[in-house]
MARVEX-620261 format. One record per residue (C-alpha): residue number from 1; residue in one letter; x, y, z. Coordinates in steps of 0.5 Angstrom, whole numbers, plus 500, padded with zeros to 3 digits. Layout:
<pos = NUM; code = A; c1 = X; c2 = Y; c3 = Z>
...
// end
This chain:
<pos = 1; code = M; c1 = 262; c2 = 770; c3 = 840>
<pos = 2; code = S; c1 = 266; c2 = 763; c3 = 836>
<pos = 3; code = Q; c1 = 273; c2 = 765; c3 = 834>
<pos = 4; code = A; c1 = 271; c2 = 765; c3 = 826>
<pos = 5; code = E; c1 = 266; c2 = 770; c3 = 828>
<pos = 6; code = V; c1 = 271; c2 = 774; c3 = 831>
<pos = 7; code = Q; c1 = 275; c2 = 773; c3 = 825>
<pos = 8; code = A; c1 = 270; c2 = 775; c3 = 820>
<pos = 9; code = E; c1 = 269; c2 = 782; c3 = 824>
<pos = 10; code = S; c1 = 275; c2 = 784; c3 = 824>
<pos = 11; code = E; c1 = 276; c2 = 782; c3 = 816>
<pos = 12; code = R; c1 = 269; c2 = 785; c3 = 814>
<pos = 13; code = A; c1 = 271; c2 = 792; c3 = 810>
<pos = 14; code = Q; c1 = 269; c2 = 800; c3 = 815>
<pos = 15; code = L; c1 = 263; c2 = 802; c3 = 813>
<pos = 16; code = K; c1 = 264; c2 = 808; c3 = 809>
<pos = 17; code = L; c1 = 260; c2 = 814; c3 = 812>
<pos = 18; code = P; c1 = 260; c2 = 821; c3 = 810>
<pos = 19; code = L; c1 = 265; c2 = 825; c3 = 814>
<pos = 20; code = R; c1 = 261; c2 = 831; c3 = 817>
<pos = 21; code = R; c1 = 264; c2 = 837; c3 = 815>
<pos = 22; code = A; c1 = 264; c2 = 843; c3 = 821>
<pos = 23; code = T; c1 = 259; c2 = 847; c3 = 820>
<pos = 24; code = Q; c1 = 260; c2 = 854; c3 = 822>
<pos = 25; code = P; c1 = 255; c2 = 856; c3 = 828>
<pos = 26; code = A; c1 = 248; c2 = 859; c3 = 826>
<pos = 27; code = K; c1 = 248; c2 = 866; c3 = 827>
<pos = 28; code = H; c1 = 244; c2 = 869; c3 = 833>
<pos = 29; code = P; c1 = 239; c2 = 872; c3 = 829>
<pos = 30; code = G; c1 = 238; c2 = 877; c3 = 834>
<pos = 31; code = R; c1 = 232; c2 = 880; c3 = 838>
<pos = 32; code = Q; c1 = 226; c2 = 882; c3 = 836>
<pos = 33; code = E; c1 = 223; c2 = 888; c3 = 836>
<pos = 34; code = L; c1 = 219; c2 = 891; c3 = 841>
<pos = 35; code = P; c1 = 211; c2 = 895; c3 = 837>
<pos = 36; code = A; c1 = 215; c2 = 902; c3 = 835>
<pos = 37; code = H; c1 = 208; c2 = 904; c3 = 838>
<pos = 38; code = L; c1 = 209; c2 = 901; c3 = 844>
<pos = 39; code = P; c1 = 210; c2 = 909; c3 = 849>
<pos = 40; code = R; c1 = 218; c2 = 909; c3 = 851>
<pos = 41; code = I; c1 = 219; c2 = 910; c3 = 859>
<pos = 42; code = E; c1 = 228; c2 = 912; c3 = 859>
<pos = 43; code = K; c1 = 231; c2 = 911; c3 = 865>
<pos = 44; code = I; c1 = 238; c2 = 913; c3 = 865>
<pos = 45; code = I; c1 = 244; c2 = 910; c3 = 869>
<pos = 46; code = P; c1 = 249; c2 = 914; c3 = 870>
<pos = 47; code = C; c1 = 256; c2 = 911; c3 = 870>
<pos = 48; code = R; c1 = 260; c2 = 911; c3 = 878>
<pos = 49; code = P; c1 = 263; c2 = 919; c3 = 879>
<pos = 50; code = E; c1 = 270; c2 = 916; c3 = 879>
<pos = 51; code = S; c1 = 268; c2 = 913; c3 = 872>
<pos = 52; code = A; c1 = 266; c2 = 919; c3 = 870>
<pos = 53; code = A; c1 = 272; c2 = 923; c3 = 873>
<pos = 54; code = A; c1 = 279; c2 = 925; c3 = 870>
<pos = 55; code = D; c1 = 283; c2 = 920; c3 = 865>
<pos = 56; code = S; c1 = 288; c2 = 917; c3 = 868>
<pos = 57; code = Q; c1 = 294; c2 = 917; c3 = 862>
<pos = 58; code = C; c1 = 292; c2 = 925; c3 = 860>
<pos = 59; code = G; c1 = 288; c2 = 928; c3 = 866>
<pos = 60; code = K; c1 = 282; c2 = 930; c3 = 862>
<pos = 61; code = D; c1 = 275; c2 = 929; c3 = 864>
<pos = 62; code = K; c1 = 271; c2 = 924; c3 = 860>
<pos = 63; code = D; c1 = 266; c2 = 925; c3 = 855>
<pos = 64; code = L; c1 = 259; c2 = 922; c3 = 854>
<pos = 65; code = I; c1 = 259; c2 = 918; c3 = 848>
<pos = 66; code = G; c1 = 253; c2 = 915; c3 = 848>
<pos = 67; code = Y; c1 = 248; c2 = 909; c3 = 851>
<pos = 68; code = E; c1 = 248; c2 = 902; c3 = 851>
<pos = 69; code = T; c1 = 240; c2 = 901; c3 = 850>
<pos = 70; code = S; c1 = 236; c2 = 894; c3 = 851>
<pos = 71; code = E; c1 = 229; c2 = 895; c3 = 851>
<pos = 72; code = Q; c1 = 224; c2 = 890; c3 = 855>
<pos = 73; code = L; c1 = 217; c2 = 890; c3 = 856>
<pos = 74; code = D; c1 = 214; c2 = 892; c3 = 862>
<pos = 75; code = V; c1 = 208; c2 = 893; c3 = 864>
<pos = 76; code = E; c1 = 204; c2 = 898; c3 = 870>
<pos = 77; code = P; c1 = 200; c2 = 895; c3 = 875>
<pos = 78; code = A; c1 = 193; c2 = 896; c3 = 876>
<pos = 79; code = K; c1 = 192; c2 = 904; c3 = 878>
<pos = 80; code = H; c1 = 186; c2 = 904; c3 = 883>
<pos = 81; code = F; c1 = 182; c2 = 910; c3 = 884>
<pos = 82; code = V; c1 = 175; c2 = 911; c3 = 886>
<pos = 83; code = L; c1 = 169; c2 = 910; c3 = 882>
<pos = 84; code = V; c1 = 163; c2 = 915; c3 = 884>
<pos = 85; code = T; c1 = 156; c2 = 911; c3 = 882>
<pos = 86; code = K; c1 = 151; c2 = 917; c3 = 883>
<pos = 87; code = R; c1 = 143; c2 = 915; c3 = 883>
<pos = 88; code = E; c1 = 138; c2 = 919; c3 = 881>
<pos = 89; code = K; c1 = 133; c2 = 921; c3 = 886>
<pos = 90; code = R; c1 = 127; c2 = 925; c3 = 883>
<pos = 91; code = A; c1 = 120; c2 = 927; c3 = 887>
<pos = 92; code = C; c1 = 115; c2 = 931; c3 = 885>
<pos = 93; code = R; c1 = 114; c2 = 938; c3 = 888>
<pos = 94; code = Q; c1 = 108; c2 = 938; c3 = 887>
<pos = 95; code = C; c1 = 106; c2 = 932; c3 = 890>
<pos = 96; code = E; c1 = 110; c2 = 932; c3 = 897>
<pos = 97; code = E; c1 = 106; c2 = 926; c3 = 900>
<pos = 98; code = Q; c1 = 108; c2 = 921; c3 = 895>
<pos = 99; code = G; c1 = 115; c2 = 922; c3 = 897>
<pos = 100; code = D; c1 = 121; c2 = 920; c3 = 893>
<pos = 101; code = E; c1 = 124; c2 = 915; c3 = 887>
<pos = 102; code = T; c1 = 131; c2 = 913; c3 = 887>
<pos = 103; code = A; c1 = 135; c2 = 908; c3 = 880>
<pos = 104; code = A; c1 = 136; c2 = 902; c3 = 882>
<pos = 105; code = L; c1 = 141; c2 = 900; c3 = 884>
<pos = 106; code = P; c1 = 146; c2 = 896; c3 = 880>
<pos = 107; code = A; c1 = 147; c2 = 888; c3 = 881>
<pos = 108; code = R; c1 = 154; c2 = 886; c3 = 885>
<pos = 109; code = I; c1 = 159; c2 = 882; c3 = 887>
<pos = 110; code = I; c1 = 158; c2 = 883; c3 = 894>
<pos = 111; code = P; c1 = 152; c2 = 887; c3 = 895>
<pos = 112; code = K; c1 = 154; c2 = 894; c3 = 900>
<pos = 113; code = S; c1 = 162; c2 = 893; c3 = 898>
<pos = 114; code = L; c1 = 168; c2 = 897; c3 = 899>
<pos = 115; code = V; c1 = 170; c2 = 894; c3 = 893>
<pos = 116; code = S; c1 = 168; c2 = 894; c3 = 885>
<pos = 117; code = D; c1 = 166; c2 = 887; c3 = 882>
<pos = 118; code = R; c1 = 172; c2 = 889; c3 = 877>
<pos = 119; code = L; c1 = 177; c2 = 888; c3 = 882>
<pos = 120; code = I; c1 = 173; c2 = 882; c3 = 885>
<pos = 121; code = I; c1 = 174; c2 = 880; c3 = 878>
<pos = 122; code = D; c1 = 181; c2 = 882; c3 = 878>
<pos = 123; code = T; c1 = 184; c2 = 880; c3 = 885>
<pos = 124; code = V; c1 = 181; c2 = 873; c3 = 884>
<pos = 125; code = V; c1 = 184; c2 = 872; c3 = 876>
<pos = 126; code = N; c1 = 190; c2 = 874; c3 = 879>
// end
């Protein structure tokens, strides 16, 4: 910069920018409520025994006055069960020479597997 440019810059009026007022921090909107139709399972966590013992000033036992409550959406792991498939077997009592007839097995991902197709799909997806 030349001396003339420095002089011109120093004489130039300062820009008048609008001052921002100090704004109050936005209030936290709070947590969103979890759906009311979902079942609730309560887990109560007791205070330590020394916290529930007699008060150090008056000597009386401390009473339970309430709870601090929080909610989290949780999931119960898959429930495993044995699926019993019974296929009908039919025969004519009069015509024993014709033998019996059994309902066909449905198609399976892994034939003769000990696990169901649903369990295989759940395992692959997860």
